N, C-alpha and C positions, 0 to 999 in steps of 0.2 A: 554808609555801611553797605558792603557788597556781599552776595551770597554765592558760593561756588556751587557747581552742579551736585556735589555731595552733600550740600547743606551747611558746610562750615561757614561761620561768619568771618568776614575779612574786612580790612580797612578799605575805605572807598578811595580808589586811585583815579577817579574821573577828573577831567580837566578843571582847573580852578574856576570858581564862579558858577559852576553848574550845580543846581539844586534839585534834589529829588522831589517828585510830585507829592503834595501833602496827602496824608492819609484821610484826614477829615478836617472839619472846621476847628478853629482854635477854641480851646476852652476858655471860659471867663477867668481872668486872672484875679485871684483874691489872696491876700496875705492874712491868715488867721492868727490869733494869739498875739496880739500886740503889734507895735509898729504902725507905720502909716498904711492903712488898708482901705480898699474900696469898700464902701458900705455893702454888707452882704444882702443878697436878695433871696427870697424864699423859693427854694427849688421844689420841695414836696411838702404838702400838708395833708394830714389825715384828720378828718373832722367827724367825731361822733360815731365811730365804727363799732358795730356790735355783731357778734356771731355766736350762735348756739348750735350744739349738736345734740338733738333730743332734749333731755333735761339738763344738759351740761352747758352752762353759760361760759364759753371760752373767752369772749371779749364783750365788754359792756361800755359803750360810749367812750371809746378810746380816741383821744386827740393828741397829736404831736406834729412837729414840723422840723424840717431840715433845710438849712440854708446852703447856697452854693459855697464851696470851700469850707464846709463844716463837717465834723464827724460827731454823730450822735450815737452814744452807746445805749443799747436797749438791754436792760438787765432785769433779772427776776428769777425766782425759784422755778424748779421743774413744774410744769403745768400752769405757769403764770399767764401764758398766752402769747409768748414771744414769737414762736414759730408760726402760730396761726396768723398773727399780724403780718409777718413777712409774706406769708402765702396770700393774704388778702391784697397786699400792695402789689405783689408780682402776678396777680391774676389767677393763681392756682385755686383759690377759694373765693366765692362770691359772698360778700357780707350780707347780713339781714337788713342792716341799715347803715347809714353814714355815707360820706362823700370823700373822694380823693381830688386833690388839686395839684397840678404841675405848673410851676411858674405863674401861679395865681389864677389859672383857668381850670374849671371843673372838668374832670375826665371820667370816662366810664371804662373800667378795666375788668373784663370778664374772662380773660385768657392771658397766658404769657406773651402771646403775640401782641395783644392790646398794650400790655405793659412796655414791651420793647418799642412799639411805635410812639409811646409817650416818653421814651428815653430812659426807661427803668430796666436795669438788668440785675439779676440775682446770682450770686455765687453761693451755691448750696453746699452743705457740709459734705455731701458725697461727691461733689465736683462734677459728676456726670461726664466724665471723659472716656474716650474709647482707647483702651490699653493697646490694641493692635495697630493703631494709627499713630503717625508721627506728629510733631508739634504743629506743622503747617496744616496737615489734614484735619486736626482737631479744631484749630482756629477757624477753618473755613467749612467745617462740616455742615451741610445744609444751606450754605450760601457761597458755593464755589464760584470762582471767576472764570469766564469763558472768553474766547476770542474767535473771530470768524463768524460766518453766517451760514445758514442752511446746512447742507451736507458737510461743509468744511468747519462747522462749529466744533470746538474742542476745548478742553480744560487749559487754562493759562497757568501752568505750573510756575513759570518764571515770575509772573506778576505776584502770585500768592506767596512765593518764597521771599521776594523783595519786601512786600508789605508786612509780612510776619516779622522779618528782621527789623524793619523800621518801627513796628509797634513795640517790640521788646526793647529797642534802644530808647524809645520815647519814655517808657516806664522805668528805665534805668535797670533793666534786668540783664545781668551779665553772667548769671550762673549756668546758662544753657549755651554751650559752645557750638552745638550742632542741631539745627532745627529739624533735621531729618531723623532724629532719634525717636524710637517708639516710646510712647508714654509709659509702658511697663518697665522701662529701664531708667526712668527718672525718679528722683527722691520725692518725698512728700511735699517739701517746700517748693521744688521745681514744678510739680504738678499744680500746686496752688497758684503759682505765678502764671502758668499757662491758662488756668481758668479765669484769672483776672484779665489777662491779655485778651482772651476771647470776648469777655464782657465789654472791654473798652475799645475793641477794634473799630466799632462804629461810633466811637466818641459819645457813648451814653453819659449824660450829665448826672445821673442818679444811680448809685450802686448800693445794693443790699448784700451784706455779708452775714451768713448764718454759721457761727462758730468757725471762723477761718483757721484758727490755730489749734483746734481741739485735739487733733491727732498728730501734731507735729512736735519735734524735739525743740529744745531751747534755741538752737542756732537757726533752724528753719522758721520758727515762730518769730524770731527777731527780724528776719528778712521780710516776712509778710507785714509786720507792723511798719517797717520802714517803707514798704510799698504803699500802704494805706496813707502814710504821711505825705508821700510824693503825690499821690492822687489828690489829696486835699489841697496841696500847694498849687495844683493845676486847676483848681476851681470845682472839683467834683464834689457833689453832695453825697455823703456816706452815712448809712444807717447800719450799725454793726451789732450783732448779738454776740456776747461773750460772757463767760463765767469767771474769767481771769481778772481779778480786781486790779492787779498791777498794770495790766495792759489798758484797762479802762482809764486809769488815771494818767497813763502816759500818752494816750492817743486821742481821747475824747475831749470835745469842747463843751458838751452837755451830756448829762446822764438822765435817761428816762427810766424810772423804775415801774415795772408792772407787778401787781399783786392780785392774784385771783381774777385776772382778766380786766382789771382797772388800773388806771395810772395812779400809782401811789405817791410819787414824788418826781419833781424835775429839779435836778441839782447841777451845779457847776463844780468841776474838780478843783478849781482854784479857791473855792470857798467852802469846801466840805472835806470830810475824811472818809476813808474806807469803812470805818466803824458806823458812821451815820448812814452810808449807803446800805450796809448789811442790815441795819435796823429797819430801813424802809423796805428792803426785800422781804423781811419777816413780817411786815404789816404794821410795824410800830412807827409812831410819828417821828420824822427825822429831826 
């Protein structure tokens, strides 16, 4: 994949046998949902996490895990503690008690930078994109590439464009024809894919999605779900918050139900029904 000066994506016409430099290390290859698969390994584990705000107990001894190449759907009614749990894992909120483990090792996450260093990235509902910047500038905002040294040090725009095109290609994103397009001109689904590409640019093995399709139309939501499925096939561990029960049963390997800050049930879509999940969300025995 080549990128013109204007940012248009073009077919690579380089000589045969020449390969582009890899963006990052290869992800672990896992085939979920049947077939001959590599035994999944635990990517993330939350153990006994509690958090209160004054007299409000937002989370109480919550425990869950996500394997490499697995999608875990986190569901619950409003106020169940879903977003609070995501913020604890991503380092936005420090829990009152409990531990986090990444690849079996205990980690201390007290800031988003700590989470990123542990390989955890979050795609928030508001996406946190800069509308006045283009796709490339958003992907590299705060982590720009430079070339040269001393007084000759300058931004390496060509390298950032090429790596952006490669990242979009790796994710199977073909809806953005020009990576120099300002974010304000992209659709909701395209903006969501840019947010995902930014999170995966450094090959983070653990992704957290907070309502990724809440503000999207049916076609754009379909594209995001397909993107989640491709990430799972690449071995990424995914924890996703969603209220859309159809999407839960389509994409999730396991369902964790939160009720009033506690884990109410852990279910598998293959052996349960939407009605049972809704009962668990309401606090009734599944």
